[in-house]
N, CA, C and O atoms as a Tinker XYZ file with bonds, in Angstrom:
   408  protein
     1  N    300.592000  368.332000  285.840000    73     2
     2  CA   301.333000  368.342000  284.585000    64     1     3
     3  C    300.451000  368.942000  283.500000    63     2     4     5
     4  O    299.270000  368.614000  283.382000    81     3
     5  N    301.037000  369.809000  282.729000    73     3     6
     6  CA   300.338000  370.412000  281.608000    64     5     7
     7  C    300.597000  369.568000  280.361000    63     6     8     9
     8  O    301.713000  369.100000  280.139000    81     7
     9  N    299.556000  369.378000  279.551000    73     7    10
    10  CA   299.648000  368.524000  278.375000    64     9    11
    11  C    299.211000  369.301000  277.145000    63    10    12    13
    12  O    298.105000  369.840000  277.110000    81    11
    13  N    300.079000  369.364000  276.127000    73    11    14
    14  CA   299.764000  370.034000  274.870000    64    13    15
    15  C    299.800000  368.992000  273.753000    63    14    16    17
    16  O    300.792000  368.283000  273.585000    81    15
    17  N    298.709000  368.909000  272.993000    73    15    18
    18  CA   298.623000  367.933000  271.912000    64    17    19
    19  C    298.398000  368.667000  270.593000    63    18    20    21
    20  O    297.497000  369.498000  270.478000    81    19
    21  N    299.221000  368.352000  269.609000    73    19    22
    22  CA   299.120000  368.943000  268.283000    64    21    23
    23  C    298.949000  367.818000  267.269000    63    22    24    25
    24  O    299.709000  366.849000  267.277000    81    23
    25  N    297.942000  367.946000  266.390000    73    23    26
    26  CA   297.710000  366.949000  265.337000    64    25    27
    27  C    297.974000  367.597000  263.986000    63    26    28    29
    28  O    297.488000  368.695000  263.714000    81    27
    29  N    298.735000  366.925000  263.148000    73    27    30
    30  CA   299.056000  367.456000  261.819000    64    29    31
    31  C    298.695000  366.429000  260.749000    63    30    32    33
    32  O    299.065000  365.259000  260.846000    81    31
    33  N    297.977000  366.878000  259.740000    73    31    34
    34  CA   297.620000  366.055000  258.577000    64    33    35
    35  C    296.874000  364.783000  258.976000    63    34    36    37
    36  O    297.219000  363.688000  258.530000    81    35
    37  N    295.852000  364.932000  259.816000    73    35    38
    38  CA   295.142000  363.758000  260.311000    64    37    39
    39  C    293.638000  363.903000  260.162000    63    38    40    41
    40  O    293.095000  365.007000  260.144000    81    39
    41  N    292.978000  362.744000  260.055000    73    39    42
    42  CA   291.525000  362.664000  260.132000    64    41    43
    43  C    291.174000  362.117000  261.512000    63    42    44    45
    44  O    292.020000  361.504000  262.163000    81    43
    45  N    289.951000  362.329000  261.963000    73    43    46
    46  CA   289.473000  361.831000  263.257000    64    45    47
    47  C    290.429000  362.201000  264.385000    63    46    48    49
    48  O    290.755000  361.365000  265.229000    81    47
    49  N    290.867000  363.427000  264.398000    73    47    50
    50  CA   291.866000  363.821000  265.386000    64    49    51
    51  C    291.284000  363.902000  266.801000    63    50    52    53
    52  O    292.031000  363.764000  267.769000    81    51
    53  N    289.975000  364.119000  266.946000    73    51    54
    54  CA   289.387000  364.243000  268.283000    64    53    55
    55  C    289.470000  362.927000  269.052000    63    54    56    57
    56  O    289.793000  362.923000  270.239000    81    55
    57  N    289.181000  361.818000  268.387000    73    55    58
    58  CA   289.251000  360.500000  269.030000    64    57    59
    59  C    290.689000  360.179000  269.439000    63    58    60    61
    60  O    290.930000  359.647000  270.523000    81    59
    61  N    291.621000  360.501000  268.580000    73    59    62
    62  CA   293.033000  360.235000  268.866000    64    61    63
    63  C    293.518000  361.154000  269.990000    63    62    64    65
    64  O    294.302000  360.733000  270.840000    81    63
    65  N    293.056000  362.401000  269.996000    73    63    66
    66  CA   293.440000  363.342000  271.054000    64    65    67
    67  C    293.021000  362.845000  272.433000    63    66    68    69
    68  O    293.807000  362.866000  273.379000    81    67
    69  N    291.771000  362.396000  272.533000    73    67    70
    70  CA   291.292000  361.924000  273.836000    64    69    71
    71  C    292.060000  360.683000  274.288000    63    70    72    73
    72  O    292.342000  360.527000  275.476000    81    71
    73  N    292.399000  359.801000  273.347000    73    71    74
    74  CA   293.183000  358.616000  273.683000    64    73    75
    75  C    294.575000  359.021000  274.175000    63    74    76    77
    76  O    295.075000  358.481000  275.162000    81    75
    77  N    295.194000  359.978000  273.476000    73    75    78
    78  CA   296.528000  360.438000  273.861000    64    77    79
    79  C    296.488000  361.113000  275.235000    63    78    80    81
    80  O    297.382000  360.898000  276.054000    81    79
    81  N    295.464000  361.924000  275.491000    73    79    82
    82  CA   295.340000  362.571000  276.798000    64    81    83
    83  C    295.212000  361.536000  277.904000    63    82    84    85
    84  O    295.837000  361.657000  278.958000    81    83
    85  N    294.402000  360.524000  277.657000    73    83    86
    86  CA   294.174000  359.471000  278.649000    64    85    87
    87  C    295.470000  358.739000  278.975000    63    86    88    89
    88  O    295.759000  358.486000  280.145000    81    87
    89  N    296.253000  358.396000  277.956000    73    87    90
    90  CA   297.482000  357.643000  278.163000    64    89    91
    91  C    298.595000  358.498000  278.771000    63    90    92    93
    92  O    299.293000  358.057000  279.684000    81    91
    93  N    298.756000  359.712000  278.266000    73    91    94
    94  CA   299.871000  360.542000  278.698000    64    93    95
    95  C    299.644000  361.206000  280.044000    63    94    96    97
    96  O    300.602000  361.652000  280.676000    81    95
    97  N    298.414000  361.282000  280.493000    73    95    98
    98  CA   298.160000  361.882000  281.801000    64    97    99
    99  C    298.712000  361.002000  282.924000    63    98   100   101
   100  O    298.881000  361.473000  284.049000    81    99
   101  N    298.992000  359.747000  282.636000    73    99   102
   102  CA   299.519000  358.817000  283.636000    64   101   103
   103  C    301.030000  358.940000  283.826000    63   102   104   105
   104  O    301.577000  358.341000  284.752000    81   103
   105  N    301.719000  359.702000  282.972000    73   103   106
   106  CA   303.166000  359.839000  283.094000    64   105   107
   107  C    303.563000  360.610000  284.341000    63   106   108   109
   108  O    304.692000  360.488000  284.816000    81   107
   109  N    302.656000  361.391000  284.863000    73   107   110
   110  CA   302.936000  362.230000  286.018000    64   109   111
   111  C    303.317000  361.409000  287.244000    63   110   112   113
   112  O    304.068000  361.892000  288.091000    81   111
   113  N    302.827000  360.203000  287.358000    73   111   114
   114  CA   303.103000  359.402000  288.549000    64   113   115
   115  C    304.483000  358.749000  288.529000    63   114   116   117
   116  O    304.924000  358.242000  289.560000    81   115
   117  N    305.171000  358.746000  287.404000    73   115   118
   118  CA   306.482000  358.127000  287.329000    64   117   119
   119  C    307.607000  359.051000  287.769000    63   118   120   121
   120  O    308.652000  358.590000  288.229000    81   119
   121  N    307.390000  360.373000  287.625000    73   119   122
   122  CA   308.426000  361.343000  287.999000    64   121   123
   123  C    307.731000  362.636000  288.389000    63   122   124   125
   124  O    307.055000  363.256000  287.568000    81   123
   125  N    307.896000  363.043000  289.642000    73   123   126
   126  CA   307.163000  364.194000  290.157000    64   125   127
   127  C    307.580000  365.520000  289.544000    63   126   128   129
   128  O    306.781000  366.456000  289.513000    81   127
   129  N    308.799000  365.622000  289.060000    73   127   130
   130  CA   309.301000  366.880000  288.519000    64   129   131
   131  C    308.864000  367.125000  287.078000    63   130   132   133
   132  O    309.300000  368.101000  286.467000    81   131
   133  N    308.031000  366.279000  286.532000    73   131   134
   134  CA   307.547000  366.454000  285.164000    64   133   135
   135  C    306.597000  367.639000  285.130000    63   134   136   137
   136  O    305.534000  367.616000  285.750000    81   135
   137  N    306.988000  368.665000  284.406000    73   135   138
   138  CA   306.251000  369.924000  284.390000    64   137   139
   139  C    305.253000  369.999000  283.231000    63   138   140   141
   140  O    304.117000  370.441000  283.404000    81   139
   141  N    305.689000  369.566000  282.058000    73   139   142
   142  CA   304.863000  369.705000  280.860000    64   141   143
   143  C    305.227000  368.622000  279.854000    63   142   144   145
   144  O    306.380000  368.197000  279.777000    81   143
   145  N    304.241000  368.182000  279.087000    73   143   146
   146  CA   304.473000  367.214000  278.011000    64   145   147
   147  C    303.830000  367.747000  276.737000    63   146   148   149
   148  O    302.646000  368.084000  276.723000    81   147
   149  N    304.613000  367.822000  275.674000    73   147   150
   150  CA   304.111000  368.233000  274.368000    64   149   151
   151  C    304.057000  366.992000  273.479000    63   150   152   153
   152  O    305.013000  366.219000  273.416000    81   151
   153  N    302.932000  366.813000  272.798000    73   151   154
   154  CA   302.747000  365.653000  271.927000    64   153   155
   155  C    302.443000  366.156000  270.524000    63   154   156   157
   156  O    301.562000  366.996000  270.338000    81   155
   157  N    303.161000  365.650000  269.550000    73   155   158
   158  CA   302.938000  366.007000  268.146000    64   157   159
   159  C    302.600000  364.721000  267.405000    63   158   160   161
   160  O    303.418000  363.805000  267.324000    81   159
   161  N    301.387000  364.663000  266.867000    73   159   162
   162  CA   300.909000  363.495000  266.124000    64   161   163
   163  C    300.821000  363.865000  264.654000    63   162   164   165
   164  O    300.183000  364.859000  264.307000    81   163
   165  N    301.452000  363.080000  263.779000    73   163   166
   166  CA   301.389000  363.362000  262.348000    64   165   167
   167  C    301.317000  362.084000  261.536000    63   166   168   169
   168  O    301.787000  361.023000  261.946000    81   167
   169  N    300.713000  362.226000  260.375000    73   167   170
   170  CA   300.656000  361.132000  259.407000    64   169   171
   171  C    301.414000  361.567000  258.165000    63   170   172   173
   172  O    301.118000  362.604000  257.572000    81   171
   173  N    302.399000  360.757000  257.776000    73   171   174
   174  CA   303.196000  361.045000  256.588000    64   173   175
   175  C    303.459000  359.750000  255.837000    63   174   176   177
   176  O    303.997000  358.805000  256.413000    81   175
   177  N    303.098000  359.690000  254.589000    73   175   178
   178  CA   303.385000  358.538000  253.732000    64   177   179
   179  C    303.004000  357.209000  254.372000    63   178   180   181
   180  O    303.822000  356.292000  254.445000    81   179
   181  N    301.775000  357.108000  254.831000    73   179   182
   182  CA   301.216000  355.896000  255.449000    64   181   183
   183  C    301.914000  355.498000  256.745000    63   182   184   185
   184  O    301.750000  354.374000  257.220000    81   183
   185  N    302.672000  356.392000  257.302000    73   183   186
   186  CA   303.320000  356.163000  258.592000    64   185   187
   187  C    302.753000  357.149000  259.604000    63   186   188   189
   188  O    302.578000  358.328000  259.298000    81   187
   189  N    302.473000  356.676000  260.785000    73   187   190
   190  CA   301.973000  357.524000  261.864000    64   189   191
   191  C    303.127000  357.793000  262.817000    63   190   192   193
   192  O    303.748000  356.860000  263.325000    81   191
   193  N    303.408000  359.045000  263.055000    73   191   194
   194  CA   304.499000  359.443000  263.926000    64   193   195
   195  C    303.952000  360.084000  265.184000    63   194   196   197
   196  O    303.001000  360.863000  265.133000    81   195
   197  N    304.547000  359.758000  266.298000    73   195   198
   198  CA   304.188000  360.358000  267.582000    64   197   199
   199  C    305.482000  360.842000  268.233000    63   198   200   201
   200  O    306.385000  360.049000  268.502000    81   199
   201  N    305.564000  362.147000  268.483000    73   199   202
   202  CA   306.718000  362.729000  269.142000    64   201   203
   203  C    306.267000  363.274000  270.487000    63   202   204   205
   204  O    305.257000  363.972000  270.572000    81   203
   205  N    307.006000  362.961000  271.523000    73   203   206
   206  CA   306.690000  363.438000  272.869000    64   205   207
   207  C    307.907000  364.187000  273.400000    63   206   208   209
   208  O    309.016000  363.653000  273.426000    81   207
   209  N    307.686000  365.428000  273.821000    73   207   210
   210  CA   308.733000  366.245000  274.417000    64   209   211
   211  C    308.366000  366.440000  275.883000    63   210   212   213
   212  O    307.321000  367.008000  276.200000    81   211
   213  N    309.228000  365.968000  276.768000    73   211   214
   214  CA   308.982000  366.045000  278.202000    64   213   215
   215  C    309.810000  367.176000  278.797000    63   214   216   217
   216  O    311.037000  367.167000  278.700000    81   215
   217  N    309.150000  368.143000  279.407000    73   215   218
   218  CA   309.824000  369.254000  280.064000    64   217   219
   219  C    309.867000  368.949000  281.560000    63   218   220   221
   220  O    308.830000  368.822000  282.213000    81   219
   221  N    311.071000  368.833000  282.083000    73   219   222
   222  CA   311.269000  368.446000  283.475000    64   221   223
   223  C    311.922000  369.611000  284.211000    63   222   224   225
   224  O    312.877000  370.213000  283.720000    81   223
   225  N    311.390000  369.921000  285.402000    73   223   226
   226  CA   311.912000  371.039000  286.190000    64   225   227
   227  C    313.389000  370.857000  286.487000    63   226   228   229
   228  O    313.827000  369.779000  286.890000    81   227
   229  N    314.154000  371.931000  286.283000    73   227   230
   230  CA   315.584000  372.010000  286.582000    64   229   231
   231  C    316.442000  371.065000  285.744000    63   230   232   233
   232  O    317.611000  370.853000  286.065000    81   231
   233  N    315.892000  370.501000  284.690000    73   231   234
   234  CA   316.654000  369.633000  283.786000    64   233   235
   235  C    316.328000  370.001000  282.344000    63   234   236   237
   236  O    315.404000  370.771000  282.080000    81   235
   237  N    317.090000  369.446000  281.425000    73   235   238
   238  CA   316.822000  369.654000  280.011000    64   237   239
   239  C    315.601000  368.846000  279.580000    63   238   240   241
   240  O    315.208000  367.891000  280.250000    81   239
   241  N    315.018000  369.234000  278.472000    73   239   242
   242  CA   313.865000  368.513000  277.933000    64   241   243
   243  C    314.320000  367.185000  277.331000    63   242   244   245
   244  O    315.419000  367.080000  276.786000    81   243
   245  N    313.469000  366.186000  277.437000    73   243   246
   246  CA   313.744000  364.872000  276.855000    64   245   247
   247  C    312.795000  364.643000  275.690000    63   246   248   249
   248  O    311.668000  365.139000  275.700000    81   247
   249  N    313.244000  363.893000  274.683000    73   247   250
   250  CA   312.510000  363.732000  273.435000    64   249   251
   251  C    312.339000  362.250000  273.126000    63   250   252   253
   252  O    313.291000  361.474000  273.210000    81   251
   253  N    311.102000  361.863000  272.763000    73   251   254
   254  CA   310.798000  360.485000  272.369000    64   253   255
   255  C    310.079000  360.542000  271.022000    63   254   256   257
   256  O    309.117000  361.294000  270.864000    81   255
   257  N    310.541000  359.749000  270.048000    73   255   258
   258  CA   309.903000  359.719000  268.735000    64   257   259
   259  C    309.674000  358.276000  268.316000    63   258   260   261
   260  O    310.567000  357.434000  268.409000    81   259
   261  N    308.432000  358.003000  267.842000    73   259   262
   262  CA   308.057000  356.647000  267.437000    64   261   263
   263  C    307.282000  356.709000  266.130000    63   262   264   265
   264  O    306.456000  357.603000  265.942000    81   263
   265  N    307.540000  355.767000  265.222000    73   263   266
   266  CA   306.771000  355.605000  263.992000    64   265   267
   267  C    306.130000  354.229000  263.996000    63   266   268   269
   268  O    306.742000  353.250000  264.423000    81   267
   269  N    304.885000  354.159000  263.516000    73   267   270
   270  CA   304.153000  352.899000  263.520000    64   269   271
   271  C    303.113000  352.946000  262.393000    63   270   272   273
   272  O    302.916000  353.988000  261.768000    81   271
   273  N    302.458000  351.823000  262.141000    73   271   274
   274  CA   301.430000  351.778000  261.105000    64   273   275
   275  C    300.127000  352.419000  261.554000    63   274   276   277
   276  O    299.399000  352.976000  260.733000    81   275
   277  N    299.823000  352.351000  262.847000    73   275   278
   278  CA   298.588000  352.955000  263.352000    64   277   279
   279  C    298.929000  354.018000  264.394000    63   278   280   281
   280  O    299.952000  353.929000  265.072000    81   279
   281  N    298.072000  355.014000  264.512000    73   279   282
   282  CA   298.319000  356.099000  265.450000    64   281   283
   283  C    298.198000  355.617000  266.894000    63   282   284   285
   284  O    298.956000  356.050000  267.762000    81   283
   285  N    297.250000  354.726000  267.149000    73   283   286
   286  CA   297.078000  354.190000  268.504000    64   285   287
   287  C    298.337000  353.426000  268.925000    63   286   288   289
   288  O    298.796000  353.560000  270.060000    81   287
   289  N    298.887000  352.635000  268.022000    73   287   290
   290  CA   300.124000  351.905000  268.311000    64   289   291
   291  C    301.295000  352.833000  268.558000    63   290   292   293
   292  O    302.117000  352.580000  269.439000    81   291
   293  N    301.378000  353.909000  267.784000    73   291   294
   294  CA   302.456000  354.873000  267.960000    64   293   295
   295  C    302.351000  355.560000  269.321000    63   294   296   297
   296  O    303.361000  355.784000  269.987000    81   295
   297  N    301.135000  355.891000  269.726000    73   295   298
   298  CA   300.930000  356.528000  271.035000    64   297   299
   299  C    301.321000  355.559000  272.149000    63   298   300   301
   300  O    302.011000  355.946000  273.092000    81   299
   301  N    300.887000  354.306000  272.047000    73   299   302
   302  CA   301.217000  353.314000  273.074000    64   301   303
   303  C    302.725000  353.106000  273.190000    63   302   304   305
   304  O    303.264000  353.049000  274.296000    81   303
   305  N    303.401000  352.994000  272.056000    73   303   306
   306  CA   304.840000  352.777000  272.075000    64   305   307
   307  C    305.580000  353.978000  272.648000    63   306   308   309
   308  O    306.552000  353.815000  273.386000    81   307
   309  N    305.126000  355.183000  272.314000    73   307   310
   310  CA   305.794000  356.375000  272.829000    64   309   311
   311  C    305.574000  356.535000  274.332000    63   310   312   313
   312  O    306.470000  356.995000  275.040000    81   311
   313  N    304.396000  356.160000  274.825000    73   311   314
   314  CA   304.141000  356.212000  276.271000    64   313   315
   315  C    305.042000  355.217000  276.991000    63   314   316   317
   316  O    305.581000  355.532000  278.052000    81   315
   317  N    305.215000  354.021000  276.433000    73   315   318
   318  CA   306.102000  353.026000  277.035000    64   317   319
   319  C    307.543000  353.529000  277.098000    63   318   320   321
   320  O    308.215000  353.372000  278.118000    81   319
   321  N    308.013000  354.132000  276.007000    73   319   322
   322  CA   309.364000  354.669000  275.986000    64   321   323
   323  C    309.523000  355.805000  276.985000    63   322   324   325
   324  O    310.542000  355.895000  277.670000    81   323
   325  N    308.527000  356.666000  277.071000    73   323   326
   326  CA   308.587000  357.790000  278.012000    64   325   327
   327  C    308.598000  357.289000  279.451000    63   326   328   329
   328  O    309.311000  357.842000  280.289000    81   327
   329  N    307.814000  356.246000  279.754000    73   327   330
   330  CA   307.806000  355.659000  281.099000    64   329   331
   331  C    309.194000  355.130000  281.468000    63   330   332   333
   332  O    309.684000  355.382000  282.569000    81   331
   333  N    309.815000  354.406000  280.557000    73   331   334
   334  CA   311.149000  353.873000  280.815000    64   333   335
   335  C    312.150000  355.001000  281.042000    63   334   336   337
   336  O    312.988000  354.924000  281.941000    81   335
   337  N    312.061000  356.045000  280.228000    73   335   338
   338  CA   312.956000  357.185000  280.342000    64   337   339
   339  C    312.798000  357.873000  281.695000    63   338   340   341
   340  O    313.791000  358.195000  282.348000    81   339
   341  N    311.558000  358.100000  282.117000    73   339   342
   342  CA   311.304000  358.769000  283.389000    64   341   343
   343  C    311.742000  357.907000  284.574000    63   342   344   345
   344  O    312.268000  358.426000  285.559000    81   343
   345  N    311.528000  356.605000  284.482000    73   343   346
   346  CA   311.975000  355.716000  285.563000    64   345   347
   347  C    313.488000  355.730000  285.702000    63   346   348   349
   348  O    314.011000  355.770000  286.816000    81   347
   349  N    314.198000  355.698000  284.566000    73   347   350
   350  CA   315.658000  355.746000  284.605000    64   349   351
   351  C    316.148000  357.054000  285.227000    63   350   352   353
   352  O    317.085000  357.060000  286.025000    81   351
   353  N    315.502000  358.161000  284.851000    73   351   354
   354  CA   315.901000  359.456000  285.385000    64   353   355
   355  C    315.670000  359.521000  286.895000    63   354   356   357
   356  O    316.504000  360.049000  287.631000    81   355
   357  N    314.560000  358.993000  287.347000    73   355   358
   358  CA   314.256000  359.008000  288.773000    64   357   359
   359  C    315.239000  358.136000  289.555000    63   358   360   361
   360  O    315.724000  358.541000  290.611000    81   359
   361  N    315.531000  356.946000  289.041000    73   359   362
   362  CA   316.493000  356.066000  289.703000    64   361   363
   363  C    317.877000  356.703000  289.762000    63   362   364   365
   364  O    318.575000  356.592000  290.771000    81   363
   365  N    318.267000  357.363000  288.692000    73   363   366
   366  CA   319.563000  358.019000  288.653000    64   365   367
   367  C    319.631000  359.132000  289.695000    63   366   368   369
   368  O    320.635000  359.278000  290.393000    81   367
   369  N    318.562000  359.910000  289.795000    73   367   370
   370  CA   318.521000  361.005000  290.765000    64   369   371
   371  C    318.571000  360.471000  292.192000    63   370   372   373
   372  O    319.274000  361.026000  293.037000    81   371
   373  N    317.832000  359.400000  292.467000    73   371   374
   374  CA   317.800000  358.848000  293.813000    64   373   375
   375  C    319.114000  358.152000  294.186000    63   374   376   377
   376  O    319.479000  358.134000  295.362000    81   375
   377  N    319.814000  357.592000  293.233000    73   375   378
   378  CA   321.078000  356.938000  293.541000    64   377   379
   379  C    322.171000  357.958000  293.866000    63   378   380   381
   380  O    323.152000  357.614000  294.526000    81   379
   381  N    322.024000  359.174000  293.425000    73   379   382
   382  CA   323.019000  360.219000  293.701000    64   381   383
   383  C    322.837000  360.869000  295.066000    63   382   384   385
   384  O    323.731000  361.578000  295.529000    81   383
   385  N    321.724000  360.649000  295.708000    73   383   386
   386  CA   321.483000  361.241000  297.016000    64   385   387
   387  C    322.425000  360.630000  298.047000    63   386   388   389
   388  O    322.829000  359.472000  297.952000    81   387
   389  N    322.754000  361.450000  299.026000    73   387   390
   390  CA   323.582000  360.957000  300.118000    64   389   391
   391  C    322.778000  360.045000  301.025000    63   390   392   393
   392  O    321.576000  360.250000  301.196000    81   391
   393  N    323.410000  359.055000  301.601000    73   391   394
   394  CA   322.670000  358.200000  302.550000    64   393   395
   395  C    322.342000  358.991000  303.819000    63   394   396   397
   396  O    323.045000  359.939000  304.169000    81   395
   397  N    321.296000  358.600000  304.483000    73   395   398
   398  CA   320.873000  359.283000  305.705000    64   397   399
   399  C    321.877000  359.031000  306.820000    63   398   400   401
   400  O    322.397000  357.924000  306.964000    81   399
   401  N    322.143000  360.062000  307.603000    73   399   402
   402  CA   323.067000  359.960000  308.727000    64   401   403
   403  C    322.324000  359.378000  309.924000    63   402   404   405
   404  O    321.208000  359.798000  310.228000    81   403
   405  N    322.935000  358.421000  310.596000    73   403   406
   406  CA   322.277000  357.790000  311.744000    64   405   407
   407  C    322.998000  358.055000  313.015000    63   406   408
   408  O    322.573000  357.594000  314.074000    81   407
């Protein structure tokens, strides 16, 4: 999985980048068709926003957006939401498969 991280209007972006890379690199194990993840981290009016765009092969892109007081909290919450989203997509795909012929 390819990971792109963009930081806007932030201080100490290197520490936050490494934390985001560490957390988001684990999304690959929830859904194999995950091709790329784009992360946009921004600070606006004392709010930290984390947006995650998941590009999945042969499907449309999925979008997760979270606002929180701290950037670390926003990253954690967005990873949790992305995990739930990917699990639902995988379960949906597997439930549509035909049963094996015996």
